[in-house]
C-alpha positions in Angstrom: 12.1 83.4 152.3 9.6 81.0 154.0 6.7 82.8 155.8 8.0 81.8 159.2 11.4 83.1 158.3 9.6 86.6 157.1 7.7 86.8 160.4 10.9 86.2 162.5 12.7 88.7 160.5 9.9 91.3 160.9 9.9 90.7 164.7 13.7 91.1 164.8 13.6 94.4 162.7 10.9 95.8 164.9 13.0 95.0 168.1 16.0 96.6 166.7 14.2 99.7 165.4 12.4 100.2 168.6 15.7 99.8 170.6 17.5 102.4 168.4 14.4 104.8 168.6 14.6 104.5 172.3 18.3 105.3 172.4 18.0 108.2 169.9 14.7 109.8 171.1 14.6 109.1 174.7 18.3 108.3 175.9 19.8 110.8 173.4 22.4 108.2 172.9 22.4 106.7 169.4 24.8 103.8 168.7 24.1 103.4 164.8 24.2 106.0 162.0 21.1 107.4 160.3 21.9 105.5 157.2 22.0 102.1 159.2 18.7 103.1 160.8 17.3 103.8 157.4 18.3 100.7 156.1 16.7 98.7 159.0 13.4 100.8 158.3 13.5 100.3 154.6 13.7 96.5 155.0 10.9 96.3 157.5 8.7 98.6 155.1 9.5 96.3 152.3 8.6 93.1 154.1 5.5 94.6 155.5 4.5 95.7 152.0 5.0 92.2 150.6 3.2 90.6 153.7 0.5 93.0 154.9 -1.0 90.4 157.1 2.1 90.9 159.3 1.4 94.7 159.8 0.6 95.3 163.5 -0.5 98.7 165.3 2.7 99.0 167.2 5.2 98.4 164.2 7.5 101.4 163.8 6.2 101.8 160.2 2.9 102.9 161.5 4.4 106.2 162.8 4.3 107.7 159.3 0.9 109.3 159.5 -2.6 108.1 158.2 -5.1 109.9 156.0 -6.4 113.3 157.2 -9.3 113.4 159.8 -12.5 115.2 159.3 -12.2 116.5 162.9 -11.1 115.4 166.4 -13.4 112.9 168.4 -14.0 114.0 172.0 -12.5 111.8 174.8 -13.4 111.8 178.4 -10.5 111.5 180.6 -10.5 108.8 183.5 -9.7 111.2 186.0 -9.6 115.1 185.9 -6.3 116.6 184.5 -6.0 119.5 186.7 -4.2 122.6 186.4 -1.9 124.1 189.1 -1.8 127.1 191.5 1.2 129.4 190.9 3.9 131.2 193.1 6.6 133.6 191.6 8.9 134.1 194.7 10.4 132.3 197.5 8.2 133.9 199.7 5.0 132.8 197.8 6.2 129.3 197.8 6.4 129.4 201.7 3.0 131.0 201.8 1.6 128.2 199.6 3.0 125.6 201.9 1.8 127.4 205.1 -1.7 127.5 203.5 -1.9 123.9 202.4 0.0 122.1 205.0 -3.0 122.5 207.3 -4.7 119.7 205.2 -1.8 117.2 205.8 -3.3 113.8 207.1 -2.3 112.8 210.7 -0.8 109.6 209.3 1.3 111.2 206.6 5.0 110.4 206.5 7.7 113.3 206.9 7.1 115.7 203.9 9.5 115.6 201.0 9.0 117.5 197.7 10.0 116.6 194.1 10.7 119.5 191.7 10.2 119.0 188.0 10.3 121.4 184.9 7.2 123.2 184.1 7.1 122.1 180.4 5.8 124.6 178.0 4.0 122.2 175.5 0.6 120.5 175.0 -0.5 118.1 177.7 -1.4 114.6 176.5 -3.1 111.7 178.2 -1.7 108.3 176.9 -3.7 105.1 177.3 -2.2 101.6 177.2 -3.9 98.3 177.4 -2.0 95.1 177.8 1.2 97.1 177.1 -0.1 98.4 173.7 -0.8 102.2 173.1 -4.5 102.5 172.2 -5.6 106.1 172.7 -4.0 109.4 173.2 -5.9 112.7 173.9 -5.2 116.4 174.5 -5.9 117.9 178.0 -8.9 120.0 176.7 -10.8 121.4 179.5 -9.3 119.0 182.0 -12.1 116.7 181.7 -12.8 116.1 178.0 -10.0 116.2 175.5 -9.5 115.5 171.8 -8.5 112.1 170.2 -5.1 112.7 168.6 -4.0 109.0 168.8 -3.0 108.7 165.0 -1.0 111.8 165.3 0.8 110.6 168.6 1.8 107.5 166.9 4.0 109.6 164.7 6.0 110.9 167.7 9.0 108.7 167.7 9.7 109.1 171.7 6.2 107.7 172.3 6.5 103.9 173.0 3.9 102.2 171.0 4.3 99.2 173.3 5.6 99.0 176.8 6.3 95.9 179.0 3.6 94.5 181.0 5.1 94.0 184.6 5.3 90.5 185.9 3.9 89.6 189.4 6.7 89.6 191.9 8.7 91.7 194.2 8.3 95.4 193.6 11.4 97.5 192.6 10.0 100.5 194.6 9.5 99.3 198.1 10.4 95.7 197.9 6.8 94.4 198.3 4.7 92.2 196.1 3.3 93.7 193.0 0.4 91.2 193.0 -1.9 91.4 190.1 -0.5 92.5 186.5 -1.4 96.0 185.5 -3.2 95.5 182.2 -4.5 99.1 181.8 -2.2 102.1 182.3 -2.8 105.7 181.5 0.0 108.3 181.6 0.2 112.0 181.6 2.9 113.8 179.7 3.8 116.8 177.6 4.3 117.0 173.8 6.9 119.5 173.2 9.5 120.7 170.5 13.2 121.1 171.5 14.5 124.5 170.9 17.0 123.4 168.2 14.4 121.4 166.3 11.9 124.4 166.6 14.5 126.7 165.0 15.1 124.2 162.2 11.5 123.7 161.5 10.9 127.5 161.4 13.8 127.9 158.9 12.2 125.2 156.8 8.8 126.8 157.0 10.1 130.2 156.1 12.1 129.0 153.0 9.0 127.3 151.9 6.9 130.5 152.4 4.8 128.6 154.9 3.4 129.7 158.3 6.3 130.1 160.9 5.5 129.5 164.7 5.8 132.1 167.3 7.3 129.7 169.9 8.0 126.0 170.5 4.7 125.5 172.3 2.6 126.8 169.4 4.9 124.7 166.9 4.2 121.5 169.0 0.4 122.2 169.6 -0.1 123.1 166.1 1.8 120.2 164.7 0.0 117.6 166.9 -3.4 119.0 166.4 -3.2 118.7 162.5 -6.0 117.0 160.8 -3.6 115.3 158.5 -1.2 113.0 160.5 1.1 113.0 157.6 2.0 116.6 158.4 2.5 115.8 162.0 4.9 113.1 161.0 7.2 115.7 159.4 7.4 117.8 162.5 10.1 117.1 165.3 7.8 116.5 168.2 9.4 115.2 171.5 7.5 114.0 174.5 8.2 113.8 178.5 6.1 112.0 180.7 5.7 112.5 184.6 2.3 111.1 186.0 0.1 108.2 186.2 -3.4 108.9 185.8 -4.9 105.6 186.2 -3.9 101.9 186.4 -5.8 98.8 187.2 -2.7 97.3 189.1 -0.1 98.4 191.6 1.8 101.7 191.0 4.6 103.4 192.7 3.6 105.1 196.1 5.7 108.3 195.4 6.2 110.9 192.7 10.0 110.2 192.7 9.5 106.4 192.2 6.9 107.0 189.6 9.4 108.9 187.3 11.7 106.0 187.8 8.9 103.5 187.0 8.0 105.4 183.8 11.6 105.7 182.7 12.0 102.0 183.2 8.9 101.3 181.0 10.5 103.1 178.1 8.7 106.5 178.6 10.9 109.6 178.2 11.4 111.4 181.5 13.0 114.8 182.1 16.4 114.6 183.6 15.9 117.8 185.3 14.2 116.6 188.4 15.3 116.7 192.0 14.1 115.6 195.4 14.3 117.7 198.5 13.4 117.1 202.3 13.7 120.9 203.0 11.5 123.6 201.6 14.4 126.0 201.9 16.3 123.7 199.7 13.3 123.8 197.2 13.3 127.5 197.3 17.0 127.8 196.6 16.7 125.2 193.8 13.8 127.1 192.0 15.9 130.4 192.3 18.9 128.8 190.8 16.9 127.9 187.7 15.9 131.3 187.0 19.3 132.1 185.9 20.0 128.9 184.0 16.6 128.4 182.3 18.2 128.8 178.8 20.4 125.8 179.5 17.6 123.4 179.1 17.1 121.9 175.6 13.4 122.7 175.7 11.3 125.9 176.7 10.4 126.1 180.4 8.0 128.6 181.8 8.9 127.6 185.4 9.1 124.6 187.7 6.6 122.3 189.5 6.7 121.5 193.1 5.0 118.3 194.2 4.5 116.6 197.5 6.4 113.4 196.9 4.1 110.9 198.7 1.3 110.3 196.4 -1.3 109.1 199.1 -0.5 112.2 201.1 -1.0 114.5 198.1 -4.3 112.9 197.3 -5.5 113.3 201.1 -4.7 117.0 200.7 -7.5 117.5 198.2 -8.3 119.8 195.5 -9.5 123.5 195.5 -11.6 124.3 192.7 -9.5 122.7 189.8 -6.1 122.9 191.5 -4.7 120.2 193.7 -3.4 121.6 197.1 -0.3 119.2 197.1 1.5 120.8 194.1 2.3 124.5 192.9 3.9 125.9 189.9 6.8 128.2 190.4 6.7 130.6 187.4 9.7 132.2 186.0 9.8 135.9 185.2 8.5 137.0 181.8 11.0 137.7 178.8 10.1 141.1 177.6 12.2 144.3 177.2 11.5 147.8 175.6 13.5 149.4 172.8 13.2 151.8 170.0 12.2 151.2 166.4 15.0 152.8 164.2 13.6 151.6 160.8 11.4 149.0 159.1 12.8 146.7 156.3 11.3 144.2 154.1 12.5 140.6 153.3 11.5 139.0 150.0 10.9 135.4 150.1 11.2 132.6 147.5 7.6 132.8 146.4 7.9 136.6 146.5 6.2 137.1 149.8 7.2 140.4 151.3 7.8 140.2 155.2 8.5 143.4 157.3 10.9 143.5 160.2 12.0 146.2 162.5 15.5 147.4 163.0 15.8 148.1 166.7 18.0 150.0 168.9 20.0 147.1 170.5 18.8 145.6 173.6 19.8 142.7 175.8 16.9 140.1 176.2 17.2 136.4 177.4 21.0 136.6 177.4 21.5 137.7 173.8 21.7 141.2 172.1 18.6 142.0 169.9 19.0 144.3 166.8 16.1 143.1 164.8 12.6 141.7 165.3 9.8 140.2 163.0 6.7 142.2 162.4 5.0 139.0 160.9 3.1 140.9 158.0 1.8 144.4 156.9 -1.6 143.9 158.2 -0.3 143.0 161.7 1.9 146.0 161.6 -0.9 148.3 160.5 -3.2 146.9 163.1 -0.8 147.4 165.9 0.1 150.9 164.5 3.8 150.3 164.9 5.7 153.5 163.8 9.3 154.3 162.9 10.6 156.0 166.2 8.1 154.2 168.5 9.1 152.6 171.8 8.1 149.1 171.5 7.8 146.0 173.7 9.5 142.9 172.2 9.2 139.4 173.3 11.3 136.4 172.9 10.8 132.7 173.8 14.1 130.8 174.3 16.6 131.5 171.5 14.0 132.3 168.9 13.7 135.1 166.7 12.1 138.0 168.7 8.9 139.7 167.7 7.3 143.1 168.3 4.5 142.9 170.8 3.2 146.5 170.2 4.0 150.0 170.9 4.3 152.0 174.1 1.8 154.6 172.9 2.2 156.7 176.2 5.9 157.2 175.1 5.1 158.9 171.9 6.6 162.3 171.2 4.9 163.1 167.9 8.0 162.7 166.0 7.3 159.0 165.1 6.5 158.3 161.3 3.6 156.0 160.1 5.1 153.3 157.8 3.5 153.0 154.4 3.3 149.6 152.7 5.6 149.4 149.6 3.9 149.5 146.3 7.0 148.1 144.5 9.3 145.3 145.5 12.3 146.6 147.2 14.5 144.3 145.2 13.5 144.6 141.8 11.2 147.6 141.6 8.2 145.6 140.1 4.8 146.4 141.4 3.7 144.2 144.1 0.3 142.3 144.4 -2.1 142.0 147.4 -4.6 139.3 146.7 -8.1 139.8 147.9 -8.7 138.0 151.2 -4.8 137.4 151.8 -2.7 139.3 154.4 0.3 138.7 152.4 1.9 141.0 149.8 4.0 139.4 146.8 6.4 140.3 144.1 5.5 138.0 141.2 8.6 138.8 139.1 10.2 135.5 138.6 13.6 137.3 137.8 13.5 139.3 141.2 17.2 139.4 142.3 16.4 138.6 146.1 14.3 135.5 145.1 16.7 134.2 142.4 18.8 131.7 144.6 15.9 130.5 146.5 13.7 130.0 143.2 16.7 128.4 141.7 17.1 126.0 144.3 13.4 125.2 144.6 13.3 124.6 140.8 16.2 122.2 140.9 14.8 120.2 143.8 11.4 119.9 142.0 12.9 119.1 138.7 15.4 116.4 140.3 18.4 118.2 139.2 21.2 116.4 141.3 24.3 118.4 142.1 22.5 121.9 142.1 22.0 122.6 145.8 21.9 126.2 147.5 25.6 126.8 147.3 25.9 126.1 143.5 22.8 128.2 143.0 24.2 131.1 144.8 27.5 130.9 142.8 25.8 130.9 139.7 23.7 133.9 140.5 26.8 135.8 141.9 28.9 135.1 138.8 25.9 136.3 136.6 25.7 133.0 134.7 22.1 132.8 135.3 19.3 135.3 135.7 16.6 132.8 136.4 16.1 129.1 136.6 15.3 128.8 132.8 19.0 129.9 132.1 20.3 126.7 133.7 19.4 125.1 130.3 21.7 127.5 128.6 24.9 126.7 130.7 27.8 125.5 129.0 30.9 123.6 130.2 33.4 126.3 129.6 31.2 128.6 131.9 31.3 126.3 134.8 35.0 124.8 134.7 36.6 128.1 136.1 34.3 128.2 139.1 35.8 127.2 142.4 34.9 123.6 143.6 34.0 122.7 140.1 36.2 119.8 138.5 35.5 118.4 135.1 33.5 115.3 136.5 31.2 117.6 138.7 30.6 119.9 135.7 29.7 117.0 133.5 27.4 115.4 136.1 25.6 118.7 136.6 25.1 119.3 132.8 23.9 115.7 132.5 21.4 116.2 135.3 20.2 119.5 133.8 19.8 117.9 130.3 17.9 115.0 132.0 15.4 117.3 133.7 14.0 118.5 130.4 11.9 115.4 130.1 10.2 115.6 133.6 6.4 115.3 133.7 4.3 118.3 133.0 3.2 118.3 136.6 6.7 118.7 137.8 7.3 121.5 135.4 4.2 123.4 136.7 5.3 122.8 140.4 8.7 124.0 139.7 7.5 127.3 138.4 7.1 128.5 142.1 3.5 129.9 141.7 2.0 130.8 144.8 0.1 128.0 146.3 0.8 125.6 143.5 2.7 122.6 144.9 3.1 119.0 143.7 -0.6 118.2 144.8 -2.2 121.1 143.0 0.1 120.7 139.8 -1.1 117.0 139.6 -4.7 118.4 139.9 -4.2 120.9 137.1 -2.6 118.3 134.5 -6.0 116.5 134.8 -7.6 119.5 133.1 -4.8 120.9 130.9 -2.7 119.1 128.5 0.2 121.7 128.2 1.6 124.8 129.8 0.2 126.9 127.0 -3.5 125.6 127.7 -2.9 126.3 131.3 -1.4 129.9 130.6 -4.6 130.7 128.7 -7.1 129.6 131.6 -9.3 132.2 133.2 -9.7 132.5 136.8 -13.3 131.4 136.5 -12.3 128.2 134.7 -9.6 127.4 137.4 -12.0 128.1 140.3 -14.6 125.6 138.6 -12.0 122.8 139.0 -13.0 120.8 142.2 -10.4 121.2 144.9 -9.1 124.6 143.4 -9.4 127.6 145.8 -10.0 131.2 144.6 -6.5 132.5 146.0 -4.4 129.8 144.1 -6.6 130.3 140.9 -5.9 134.1 140.9 -2.2 133.4 141.7 -2.0 131.3 138.6 -3.6 133.9 136.4 -1.5 136.6 137.8 1.7 134.7 137.2 1.2 133.9 133.6 0.1 137.5 132.8 3.6 138.8 134.1 5.8 139.6 131.1 8.9 138.4 132.9 7.2 135.0 133.6 6.1 134.7 129.9 9.6 135.2 129.0 10.7 132.6 131.4 8.3 130.0 129.9 9.5 130.9 126.3 13.1 130.2 127.4 12.0 126.7 128.8 10.4 126.0 125.5 13.4 127.1 123.5 15.7 124.9 125.5 13.5 121.7 124.9 11.9 121.4 128.2 8.9 119.2 127.7 5.6 121.5 128.3 3.1 119.0 127.2 1.6 116.0 128.8 2.5 112.4 127.6 -0.4 110.5 125.8 -3.0 109.9 128.4 -3.3 106.3 129.8 -6.3 104.4 128.6 -9.0 104.7 131.3 -9.5 101.7 133.5 -12.5 99.6 132.7 -14.6 98.2 135.3 -17.8 98.2 137.1 -17.3 101.6 138.8 -16.4 103.3 135.4 -17.9 106.8 135.1 -18.7 106.9 138.9 -17.2 109.6 141.2 -16.8 108.8 145.0 -16.0 110.5 148.2 -14.9 108.6 151.2 -15.5 109.6 154.9 -15.2 108.0 158.2 -13.4 104.8 159.1 -14.2 101.7 157.1 -14.5 98.4 158.6 -11.7 96.7 156.6 -10.0 99.2 154.5 -8.0 102.5 155.2 -9.3 105.5 153.2 -6.2 105.2 151.0 -6.8 101.4 150.3 -10.6 102.3 149.6 -9.2 104.9 147.0 -7.1 102.4 145.2 -9.7 99.8 145.4 -12.3 102.2 143.9 -9.8 103.4 141.2 -8.8 99.7 140.3 -12.3 99.1 139.4 -12.8 102.1 137.2 -14.0 104.7 139.7 -12.6 108.2 140.6 -12.2 109.5 144.2 -12.3 113.1 145.0 -11.7 114.9 148.4 -15.0 116.8 148.6 -18.6 116.4 148.0 -20.1 118.1 144.8 -23.1 117.8 142.5 -20.8 115.6 140.4 -20.4 113.1 143.1 -22.0 109.8 142.5 -21.6 108.1 146.0 -20.5 109.1 149.4 -19.0 106.1 151.1 -19.6 106.4 154.7 -17.6 104.7 157.4 -17.6 105.1 161.3 -17.4 108.6 162.8 -17.8 110.5 159.3 -17.0 114.0 158.7 -19.9 116.3 159.3 -19.3 118.6 156.4 -19.1 115.9 153.8 -22.1 114.2 155.3 -24.3 117.3 155.5 -23.3 118.4 151.9 -24.3 114.9 150.6 -27.6 115.3 152.3 -28.3 118.7 150.8 -27.4 117.7 147.3 -29.2 114.3 147.5 -25.8 112.4 147.0 -26.5 108.6 147.7 -24.7 107.3 150.8 -23.4 103.7 150.9 -21.3 101.7 153.2 -18.4 99.4 152.4 -20.5 96.3 152.2 -22.8 98.1 149.5 -19.7 99.3 147.7 -18.4 95.7 147.5 -21.8 94.4 146.3 -21.8 97.1 143.6 -18.5 95.7 142.2 -19.6 92.1 142.5 -23.0 92.8 140.6 -21.1 94.8 138.0 -23.4 97.7 138.3 -22.6 101.2 137.4 -20.5 100.9 134.3 -20.8 104.0 132.2 -23.2 105.8 134.5 -22.6 109.1 136.6 -24.8 108.1 139.4 -27.1 105.2 140.5 -30.0 104.8 142.6 -29.1 104.2 146.2 -28.1 100.7 146.7 
């Protein structure tokens, strides 16, 4: 394909993908399947990989997330991002208007109000120049926020490019738009739809990772990740509702502003209304109290705004709240009930999580019988006892949690809960690592962990055809006690099972057999050791050539590995010390699973051989990932943190403070990208651990 044809195809793919993103994430009305969408994206990624000169900042492929940041840069907003006064009843809405209507300018048109949802998310400020998204920041204190541009690029509902309006008649008032608006700053809310939040929490719980208390925390925590690749995996949505600044004409009213933003491609809530009577506003707000759960996102109220923007601006500000808008707050979601008992769930990695059995109570339209207690430390800190009267809280349709006990309601018959010393599922002693709040069962054969561990093992070892349902069936029929038993399954064991035909049995056994040759890093990750995923496993195989070597490693040896934390080191030692886990490894060995590394590849020769680098900040011409590959291609090694073994710190713009200070303390030479290139050109550094500063 000629270069011109490639460029045209790339442009066409971007247009199609952006259009389908808009239909899916903004209109919620897709017209192609996920597979068709993925095919378009795969083709675009392949073309851009082959022709990197065609990659642009607004390409859909740039939403995937860049390298982790060292911290968030502060951003001063072009105008204050104000908060709102609040009202909790119709009477208070009327009182608010009586108070602020005295500041209406004499020339103001008849008052109308726009009512919008008060979104429970994270406020973001979006900057566009010549139609291109260039900066995104959090609200912060209303004056200064944090730069989260890279993370926001991963949000598919956010348009990376918007049309620049052409001079001509205004669609709002029929007037002339005059100058084209080259700069536009928009305010919106990053949030998480309730169904997406529940799915995220389910995945987090299955992976034994932190779950979120509510959609707001999930959205805020996801958007404020230092690693944008994490943000890219989170289902963040966006709704926009205001123009903060523009260097060209903008609509004169809030109602028209919402239509204008929607026309530019911004997602805008459908739950908006305009009224010319305050009594109608009050009735509308009261009606939403009962139907708040019908919204796809979490609401904590409604926002009432004077529609005419010039009038609202003329009414001024009191402190940090504008007079021309008020928040109508919904009643809280809390109830009290009695703790009938405390149970314990055992997760895939063996983490024990307490929960409360409750005297059933209605809350938010559903009947609640159980509530999470988060962890044993939280349970003890709150002093929640069996028999206590407790406050429970719930956000939307998510799992409720216990806020705390009503101490004044105690009768003296309540019983203090004692943390379990053995696993409630298998009876093995539990461990509580120093410095962690979690309590674990580390028995790989624990019944309650079997299905989850089996499913995880199969996923990491790429055993196709062994999903959760199959794992559940194998455990229920006592065909496997742990994942190692998969390698001892026989055809005649599987054929009698429902949903198993000869071909599916043969395919599964073939996949199991093929997994015996997986890499040592995959095997280590598949063991399910607490804190040891793919990244840590790849780090370990740089130091240990076999599973036997790793099993003999001491905690001190493991902690000495750069990038290995004490908790993970302790978890590895504990895992290999457990007799059941030793038996598990022995079964893998007898089955023929490869537990050693392949012969190591010959070290890359080059001018940077023997040198260790750390990269920080933004380099002029290379991303951090490109710089890493560049250094490794010339024989060097790149690590994530500065130590006494670091040869050089490569410093770009806005470097991370921790790495910079550590390099200064240790006397590690600091160079820029140009000096790095000169080192390679001159051939300096071969075979040395550190050179004098360039």
